[in-house]
C-alpha positions in Angstrom: 58.9 16.9 144.9 55.4 17.0 146.4 56.1 13.8 148.2 59.2 15.3 149.8 57.1 18.3 150.9 54.5 16.0 152.4 57.1 14.2 154.3 58.5 17.4 155.6 55.1 18.6 156.8 54.2 15.3 158.4 57.6 15.0 160.1 57.5 18.4 161.7 56.9 18.4 165.4 54.3 20.5 167.1 54.3 24.2 166.5 57.3 26.0 167.9 57.0 29.3 169.6 56.7 32.1 167.2 59.8 34.2 167.1 59.5 37.7 165.7 61.4 38.1 162.6 63.5 41.2 162.6 63.6 43.2 159.4 67.4 43.0 159.4 67.4 39.2 159.3 67.5 38.0 155.8 68.3 34.6 154.3 71.1 34.3 151.8 70.3 31.9 149.0 72.8 31.0 146.2 71.4 31.7 142.7 71.9 29.3 139.8 74.3 30.9 137.2 72.9 32.1 133.9 74.2 29.9 131.1 75.7 31.8 128.2 76.9 30.1 125.0 79.7 32.6 124.3 81.6 33.1 127.5 81.1 30.9 130.6 80.8 33.1 133.7 81.4 31.6 137.1 78.4 32.8 139.1 78.5 30.0 141.6 79.3 32.4 144.5 76.5 34.9 143.6 74.1 35.4 146.4 70.6 36.7 146.5 69.0 38.1 149.6 65.6 36.7 150.4 63.5 37.8 153.2 62.3 35.0 155.5 58.6 34.6 155.7 57.3 34.6 159.2 56.2 31.2 160.1 52.9 31.5 161.9 51.7 28.5 163.7 48.2 28.3 164.8 47.4 26.3 167.9 46.4 22.9 166.9 42.9 22.0 167.9 42.3 18.9 169.9 40.3 17.3 167.1 42.7 15.3 164.9 40.6 15.4 161.6 40.5 19.1 161.6 44.3 19.3 162.0 44.7 16.7 159.3 42.4 18.7 156.9 44.5 21.8 157.6 47.7 19.9 156.9 46.3 18.4 153.7 45.2 21.9 152.6 48.6 23.3 153.3 50.2 20.4 151.4 47.9 20.9 148.5 48.7 24.7 148.5 52.4 24.0 148.7 52.1 21.4 145.9 50.3 24.0 143.7 52.9 26.6 144.5 55.7 24.1 143.7 54.0 23.2 140.4 53.5 26.9 139.5 57.1 27.6 140.4 58.3 24.7 138.3 56.1 25.8 135.4 57.4 29.4 135.7 61.1 28.2 135.7 60.3 26.0 132.7 58.8 28.8 130.8 61.6 31.1 131.7 64.2 28.6 130.6 62.3 28.0 127.3 62.1 31.8 126.7 65.9 32.1 127.5 66.7 29.2 125.2 64.5 30.5 122.4 66.2 34.0 122.7 69.7 32.4 122.7 68.8 30.4 119.7 67.4 33.4 117.9 70.5 35.5 118.8 72.9 32.8 117.6 70.9 32.4 114.3 71.1 36.2 113.9 74.8 36.1 114.5 75.2 33.3 112.0 73.2 35.2 109.4 75.3 38.3 110.0 78.5 36.4 109.6 77.4 34.6 106.4 76.2 38.0 104.9 79.5 39.6 105.8 81.4 36.7 104.3 79.4 36.9 101.1 80.1 40.6 100.8 83.8 40.2 101.5 84.0 37.5 98.9 82.2 39.8 96.4 84.5 42.6 97.2 87.6 40.4 96.8 86.2 39.2 93.4 85.7 42.8 92.3 89.2 43.7 93.5 90.6 40.8 91.5 88.7 41.8 88.4 89.9 45.4 88.8 93.5 44.1 89.2 93.1 42.1 86.0 91.7 45.1 84.1 94.4 47.3 85.4 97.1 44.8 84.3 95.4 44.6 80.9 95.3 48.3 80.5 98.9 48.7 81.7 99.9 46.1 79.1 98.0 48.0 76.4 99.6 51.3 77.4 103.1 49.7 77.4 102.4 48.3 73.9 101.2 51.7 72.7 104.4 53.3 74.2 106.5 50.7 72.4 104.7 51.3 69.1 105.1 55.1 69.5 108.8 54.6 70.2 109.1 52.4 67.1 107.4 54.9 64.9 109.6 57.7 66.3 112.7 55.6 65.6 111.5 55.0 62.0 110.9 58.8 61.5 114.3 59.5 63.0 115.8 57.0 60.6 114.0 58.5 57.6 115.0 62.0 58.7 118.7 60.8 59.1 118.5 59.1 55.7 117.0 62.2 54.1 119.7 64.4 55.7 122.3 62.0 54.4 120.9 62.1 50.9 120.6 66.0 51.0 124.2 66.2 52.3 125.4 63.8 49.6 123.4 65.7 47.0 124.9 69.0 48.2 128.4 67.5 48.0 127.8 66.2 44.5 126.4 69.5 43.3 129.4 71.3 45.0 131.8 68.9 43.3 130.1 69.4 39.9 130.2 73.2 40.3 133.9 73.0 41.2 134.6 70.9 38.2 132.7 73.0 35.8 133.4 76.3 37.6 129.7 77.3 37.6 127.9 78.6 40.6 125.0 76.6 41.9 121.6 77.7 40.6 120.0 77.9 44.1 122.3 79.8 46.3 121.5 78.6 49.8 117.8 78.5 48.9 117.4 82.3 49.2 116.6 83.0 45.6 
């Protein structure tokens, strides 16, 4: 890059007449797009307005070595500026890459934690469903047991009623046969 700058400086003809730069005149320079991992954005047509620096040409002295020294000093300055600019761009890209990497690692951490919690929630829901099914089964068994006991009690009551009716019929038949009245008259005495 410095060699190219040197060639440019050496290849330039003598100083041109200085033209005053109007404040309205500005150079339009395309800017490199910012690279995003998530969604690529087409910024190829983005433009940045850069003001042109006024090129001041001093009159070249007649002595060639003095002119050469000035040109070499200018080349050295441009070289330093180019190195500083390259270093600055490098540092900026490093910082950008580091931030992107950190952001992606944070996103991955967040996603893994969410997945862990969702898996735990699903496990808890499954356990609750199993417990619910178990309790429902227990309750149905208790209901069936209560129904069975109620049927047994009904059967005993029906059997007792049948025995009492049969006993009453036997006593009534005996009383009719002997002509006596029952000793317990309807259970009132």
